[in-house]
N, C-alpha and C positions, 0 to 999 in steps of 0.2 A: 503494500499499500504506499502511495506517495501522502505523507504527512504535512499539513500545512507549514509546519513550522520550515520544510524543505523546499517551499516555493521559493521560486528565483526568477526576477524579469525574464521575459521569453520563453519560458518554459511553456510546453505543451501538457496539460493535466486530463487524464481519463481514469475515473475512480470513482467511488461512494463516498459520499459525507452525509452528516445529517445537516438538515435544513433548520435552523433555527428560527428564521425569520423571511418572511417574503412581504413585500410593499409595491403597488401599483403605483407609477409617477407619470409626468409629462414634462418633456424639455422646454424650453424657452421658444422653440419654436412649433411645440404643440405635438411633438412626436411622443407616443407610449413607449415607456421601457419600464423594466422592473428591477428592484433593488432586493439580494437576496445576500443572507448570511448562512454561510456554511460552518460546521464546526466538526473537528474530530478531537483526540485526547491533548491536542499540542497547541490548540488555540483555534480562534475562528478566522475567516477572511469576508470581507466585503465583495460581493460579485455583481455584475450587471447583465442581463438580458437585455441587449437593445432592440432587438426583433421578437417581440415576445408571441407575433402571429406566426413565426417561421415553424416549418412542419417538424422540425428537430425539437419543437419546446414540448414538451409533453406536459400532463397534468400532473400536478403535487401540490400538497400544502406544508405548512409549518411543522414540525415534530414527525416527519414522514424521512427515511432515508432514500436520497435521490443518486441515481449514477449521473456524472456531470463530464462533459468533455469542453475544455477550453483553454485560454490562453492567460500566462500570469502576467500584467502589467502594473506599473508603479504609479500611482496617483496620490501626490501629497506627502511622499517618505513614505507610503505604506502599499504594501502589496496587494493588489486588486485582480478579480479573476473575471474575465470576460466570457461569460459561455455562450458555446456555440449549439450546444444541445444538452438537454435535461430530461430524465423520466424517474419517476419510482423506482427504486430499486427492488429487485426479487429478493425474498427472503433468504435465499443461498447466498448472496453477494457480500454479504458483509457479517462483523462480528461486533455484538453492541459495545464490547469492551475498548474497542479503537475508538470510539467515539465521546468516551467520557474524560474531558480533562482532568488531570490527579494532580496533586501537589507531587513534587520533585523531592521533597523529604517524607523519610520514612513514618507514616501516621501513628504505627504502634509507640515509635520512640519520642513522638512528640506528644503523645497521650502522657508516657511515663515521666517526660519532663515536666508536664502541668500535674499531674498528682503530686509529684515532688514538693513543688511550690505549695500545692495546697496542705500537705502535711507539715510542712515547715511554718504553718500560722500558729500562732499562742492565743488568739481570743476564742475561747470555746464557743460563742454563738457563731461568729462567723466561719469558723472551721467547721461547724455542724451544718451550717446552710451549704458552704462549698462542696463538703464531701456528700451530702445528702444528694444533692443535682448529679455532681461530677463523677462519683466514686459509687454510689449504691443502687443510683438508677440507671440500670444496665439498659433500657430501652431509650431513654435521652442521651445517654452516652454514645450508643450504636449513631443514632440519628446527628448527635452534635458534631462526630467524627468524619461523619460523610457528607455534611453540609458544606455548600459554599458560603461565602462572607459578603457575595454582592452578585449582581445578576451580570455585570460587565465591567464595573468599575475598577475592581481590584480583589484579589484572591477569589475570583468567580471559577473554583475549580473544585472537583472532590478532595474533601481535607482542608479548602481554604479556611473555613470558619477556627477549625483548630488552630490553623498555621498563624493565622492572624492572632488570635486571642492568646496565644504563647507569645508571640513577640511581644505583643503589648504587655504582657505582665512582666516579660524579661527587662523590659524598657523600664515598667514602673519600677522593679525590684532595685534595678539600679540607682533611679531616683531616691528611693527610699534610704539608698546608703548614702547617698552625695548631700541629701537634705534632711537633716535629722529632725526638723519639725513634722515631717511626713508620718503619719499612722500608717505604716507597713501593712498591716494585715487588713484596713479600712480600704488601702488604696487597691493591693492585690486583689481581694476580693471585689472590688469594683470593676478590676480590669477582667477579670473571670467572667463576669456576668454582662459587661457592659453592651455586648453584641447577641446576648442569648434569643432576643425577640426574632432574631433572623432564621431560626429554626421553624418560624411561624409565619414570618414577612415573607419568605420566597419558598415555594415548592421544590421538592426534591429532584434530582436529576432523572432522566435526561432533560426536564422542563426548566427548571432552574429558572422559573418567572413568579411574577407577583403574584400572593394569594389574594382573595377579597379583603381579608384584614389586614396583609400589607399593605395594600392600596388605602384603606380607609384608615389605618391607626399608625401602621408603619414600626419599624423594629423597637425604638426608644419608648413608647408607650407601650407596646408587647411586651417588652422586656420587663419594665418595671412592673407591670401586673402580675408576672410570672414570678418575680422576686418577692412581691409583698405577698401573694399566695403563699409560697413557701415559707417565709417568716414567721407567719399565723400559726403554721404547725410545730413551732419551736415554742415552747414553753418559757415566759420570763424573758424572749428577746428583748434587749434594751431599745426602747420608742428612741430615743436620740440618735442611736447608731444605725437603727432601720430608715430613718430619715436621711443622715449623713449619705449612706449607702445609695438610697433612692435618688438622691439628688446628684451623687456623682455620675449614676447612668444618667437622669434625664439631661445632663449637662454636657454630657461627653463630644457631643459636636461643637461647643465652645460657642457659638453665635446662632442667635435666634433665625438668621437668615439661611443657615446651615440645618436647619431641623431641632434644633436644641429647644424645647419647651421652657428651657432656664439656663443662664450663664453661670459659669462657675463662680461660685460663692466662697468652695472651699478650697485649700491648697492642693488638698487631693482631688479635687474636680478639676483643676489646674491641670495637675500633672498629667492626669488620664487622659484629657483633652491633648495635651502635646504628644502622650505617646501614641494615642489612635491616630492622631494626625500623621505623623512621623512614620509609621508603618506603611498607612495607607498611600502615602505620597511616595515612598520609597519603592514599593510593591508597582503602584502604577509606572512610574518613570520605568522599574526594569522590564515590565510589560510590554512597553512601548520600544526599548530599545529590542528587544526579543522578537517583536514582530518586524523590525525594520532589516532581519538577517543581517547580513555582511555590509549593507550599505553604510557606507563611512560620512557621507554627507548630512544634510541637515534632515530630519525627518516629518518635518512639519509643525502646526500650530496644535497644541494639546489644549482641548478647551477646559480638561479639568485642573492642569498645570498652569494655565494661562501663559503658555509661553512655547516658544520653538524649541525643537528638544533635537540633539544630537550625542554621536557616541564621542567618549572623550578620546583623545588621540593617544593609542599606543605609546608606552614609554621605550624610546629607543635603546637597544642593550648596549652596555658601556664598552669601550675600548672598538 
């Protein structure tokens, strides 16, 4: 199979991919065309069907596997596939495991690191809350470890939610050591739970799309409700600690315009916002660079990063 990460400009592609999206549009000249997003386990690629009425263009819908014949071009620094022919794939032409993007890191090892951080907590109430969800609830653990952290922005792959959560926890653990005023257990628990709502905001793979609750409520509100429900099951859980933990989750996007119902009012909430933003943007940049292949030039403007992006010039060997 020719994986999407192997696409290079000028390459002819004839293979099966998962259709993640399909939209019909019209050019400035009034000509109809179709935009299609294809996916395999290495990523996604934007595609164009410039002549939807062509005999080679068969009927297909999103979330179907399609056999595609097309040419790879580069548009604004990223690969694009111009589709010549496309049809729904037959059952024997593909293996579903080839089409689920998966974290490059070992999921079991990441989970071990996450549980080690939980076990290092000293506050009995926060430790009970964390272990109850992430160690004792086997159904939730399975869902959490399989889930993505986003539809497309960053960590949009199997294991992405675990990878992002662990990275944020590690950054917060560093902050707690560098800034003694931080309450380490509160900060680590907030980092652990900050995106828990994404298990209900987004559907499972291969769809990985917004649920009704995700559209109506969003992961911040959903996650806060999940934490509140769990806290009520722990006798004697301190009310002030509960409020501070929920505040950190509600404020972790930092700004009202970024979806946070509250701005950070606690040092731990501020630290969580910085850690979450750092990991999300570093992963976003990493994924942009990967999608650019070996292109050493500018890769185009990133709306998410609000800047043009290019790869760092390799260091020349000494001598």
